[in-house]
C-alpha positions in Angstrom: 0.0 0.3 0.2 1.2 3.4 -0.6 1.1 6.2 1.7 -0.6 9.2 1.1 2.6 11.3 0.3 3.6 8.8 -2.3 -0.2 9.1 -3.9 0.0 12.7 -4.4 3.5 12.6 -5.7 2.2 10.0 -8.5 -0.8 12.2 -8.9 1.3 15.3 -9.4 3.8 13.6 -11.8 0.6 12.2 -13.8 -1.2 15.3 -14.0 2.1 17.4 -14.8 2.9 14.4 -17.9 -0.9 15.1 -19.1 -0.9 18.8 -19.4 3.2 19.4 -20.1 2.3 16.7 -22.9 -0.5 18.5 -24.1 1.2 21.8 -24.3 4.3 20.2 -26.0 2.0 18.7 -28.5 0.2 21.5 -29.1 3.3 23.4 -30.0 4.1 21.0 -32.5 1.1 21.2 -34.5 1.4 22.9 -37.9 -0.5 26.0 -37.6 -1.8 27.6 -41.1 -1.3 30.9 -41.7 -4.6 32.8 -42.2 -3.1 34.9 -45.1 -2.4 31.6 -47.0 -6.2 31.3 -47.5 -7.0 35.1 -48.3 -6.5 37.3 -51.2 -5.9 40.8 -50.5 -5.8 43.5 -52.8 -4.6 47.2 -51.8 -5.6 49.9 -53.9 -4.5 52.7 -55.4 -1.2 50.1 -56.6 -3.5 47.2 -57.5 -7.1 47.3 -59.5 -9.7 46.4 -56.7 -12.4 47.0 -58.9 -11.4 44.1 -61.5 -10.6 41.9 -58.6 -14.3 42.6 -57.2 -16.2 42.0 -60.7 -14.1 38.6 -60.6 -15.4 37.8 -57.4 -18.9 38.2 -58.3 -18.3 36.4 -61.1 -18.1 33.3 -58.9 -21.6 33.4 -58.3 -24.0 30.5 -59.0 -27.0 31.0 -56.7 -26.6 34.3 -54.5 -25.3 37.5 -54.0 -25.7 39.4 -50.6 -24.1 43.1 -50.3 -23.9 45.5 -47.7 -22.8 49.0 -49.1 -22.4 52.2 -47.1 -21.7 53.7 -50.5 -22.5 52.5 -53.8 -21.9 54.7 -57.2 -20.2 52.2 -59.5 -22.1 51.5 -62.8 -19.9 48.8 -63.6 -20.8 46.9 -60.3 -24.5 47.7 -61.2 -23.8 46.3 -64.9 -22.3 43.1 -63.4 -25.3 42.5 -60.6 -27.8 42.7 -63.6 -25.6 40.6 -66.0 -25.6 38.2 -63.1 -29.2 38.2 -62.7 -29.9 37.7 -66.4 -28.0 34.8 -66.4 -29.7 32.8 -63.9 -28.2 34.1 -60.2 -31.7 35.4 -59.0 -31.2 35.7 -55.0 -29.1 39.3 -55.4 -29.9 41.5 -52.3 -28.2 44.8 -51.5 -28.3 47.0 -48.4 -27.4 50.7 -48.7 -26.6 53.3 -46.1 -29.7 56.1 -46.0 -27.4 59.0 -45.9 -25.8 58.3 -49.3 -28.8 58.3 -50.9 -29.1 62.0 -50.0 -25.8 63.3 -50.1 -23.4 64.0 -52.9 -23.6 60.8 -54.4 -27.3 60.3 -54.3 -28.3 60.9 -58.4 -25.9 57.8 -59.0 -27.1 55.6 -56.3 -30.7 56.4 -57.1 -30.4 55.5 -60.9 -28.1 52.2 -60.0 -31.0 51.1 -57.5 -33.8 52.1 -60.1 -31.8 49.6 -62.5 -31.6 47.1 -60.0 -35.1 47.2 -58.8 -36.5 47.2 -62.4 -35.0 44.0 -63.0 -36.2 42.3 -59.9 -33.1 42.8 -57.5 -34.0 43.9 -54.0 -32.5 47.1 -52.7 -32.9 48.1 -48.8 -31.9 51.6 -47.7 -31.5 52.3 -44.0 -29.5 52.8 -41.2 -27.8 51.0 -38.4 -30.1 49.7 -35.7 -28.6 52.0 -33.0 -29.7 55.5 -33.1 -30.2 55.7 -36.7 -26.1 55.7 -37.0 -24.2 54.9 -40.5 -24.6 51.7 -41.9 -20.9 51.7 -42.5 -20.2 48.0 -43.6 -18.7 47.1 -47.3 -18.7 43.4 -47.5 -20.3 40.9 -50.1 -21.1 37.2 -49.6 -21.2 34.9 -52.8 -23.1 31.8 -52.6 -23.0 31.7 -49.0 -19.4 30.5 -48.8 -17.1 33.4 -50.6 -16.5 36.6 -48.7 -15.3 40.1 -49.7 -14.4 43.0 -46.9 -12.1 45.6 -46.6 -12.2 49.5 -46.4 -13.0 49.4 -50.5 -16.4 51.5 -51.0 -18.4 50.2 -54.6 -17.6 53.8 -55.7 -16.3 55.1 -58.6 -13.4 57.0 -56.8 -12.7 54.1 -54.6 -9.7 52.5 -56.7 -7.8 55.7 -56.4 -7.5 55.9 -53.0 -6.0 53.9 -50.5 -8.0 50.9 -49.5 -8.2 47.4 -48.7 -10.4 44.2 -49.9 -10.1 40.8 -48.5 -11.3 37.5 -50.3 -12.0 34.2 -48.9 -13.5 31.1 -49.2 -15.1 30.2 -45.7 -18.5 28.2 -45.2 -18.1 29.5 -41.6 -17.3 33.1 -42.3 -20.2 33.0 -44.7 -22.5 32.1 -42.5 -21.0 34.9 -39.9 -21.5 37.6 -42.5 -24.9 36.4 -43.9 -26.2 36.3 -40.3 -25.5 39.8 -39.7 -27.0 40.6 -43.2 -30.1 38.9 -42.4 -30.2 40.7 -38.9 -29.5 44.1 -40.7 -32.1 43.1 -43.3 -35.0 42.7 -40.8 -34.3 46.1 -39.2 -33.6 48.2 -42.4 -36.7 46.8 -44.3 -39.0 47.6 -41.6 -37.5 51.1 -41.1 -38.0 51.3 -45.1 -41.4 50.2 -44.9 -42.4 53.1 -42.3 -40.7 55.4 -44.2 -42.1 55.0 -47.6 -45.6 54.6 -45.6 -45.0 58.3 -43.9 -44.1 59.5 -47.4 -47.2 58.0 -49.0 -49.5 59.8 -46.0 -47.8 62.8 -46.5 -48.5 62.8 -50.5 -52.5 62.2 -49.8 -52.8 65.4 -47.4 
């Protein structure tokens, strides 16, 4: 029979072997560099628009966009092209302030083109205190994600911006969950705003 002291020493050694071995093994596990899975583009040194249009061309089923500002007609053209070739689930969220500022005319023209083709466009604000919906990201087919500082505008390629492109089903779900959460609020907000405008028109 082992005495109590021997048992305690044996237990301590066993714990040390378990945790020490685990830590050692953990340090030996090869870790993938995340950048190996991401294509990153820096403007103005690289063509962000060309990279983004190639990214959209991957779409087979769906495109979900959250855009703070959206004035580049070439992106509108690409979305209409995708829709015409069978990508029917194309939906866009745009920040309200950008439809009322200096870029309003360009956005209104683009929105009109998309809506005429049956593409949903929802305009609104952040859910907190009607602040900016400042996102710039796109999810393609639920598994490809583009995000960064690059706005979908005619000037973005001339500015210092970054775009990241990654294939990741889990990241796709993360971004889509956020997109749908924003869509729910912004659609309710837009419907209320349009109802108020109709009421004013009837007066």
